[in-house]
Phi, psi and omega in degrees: 000131180286141172282144183254133178241130175261125177252120176253104188209130182276337182276117184300321180293320177295319177299315181298312182297312180297318178298313180303310183295317182291319179295325177295337179261014171093009179269150169271133185237134174236142182236158174217141185272351180204172184301307182301318178291324177296317178297314180300317179294317180297322181291325180273324185273324186051070183289164177286331182210145175239125172258117190239121174290142180276322181262092181242155173284163177072302182215124181289166184297326178297312179296318179299319181292326178283329181285340186275359181286000000 
């Protein structure tokens, strides 16, 4: 069974690169472009790992990390 990683990143190029590299190493990757969508995805998906950008639009990464508890 593949481990799932959620990437919360607003920069499309960064999301693409991280997804490409992680999938090449056998991980399932799900992405979200901002904090609120990332929190919603994390709550429904319950990924094995979350890679969270700190400087996000709408809600910064610090707030998103505290809101997901």
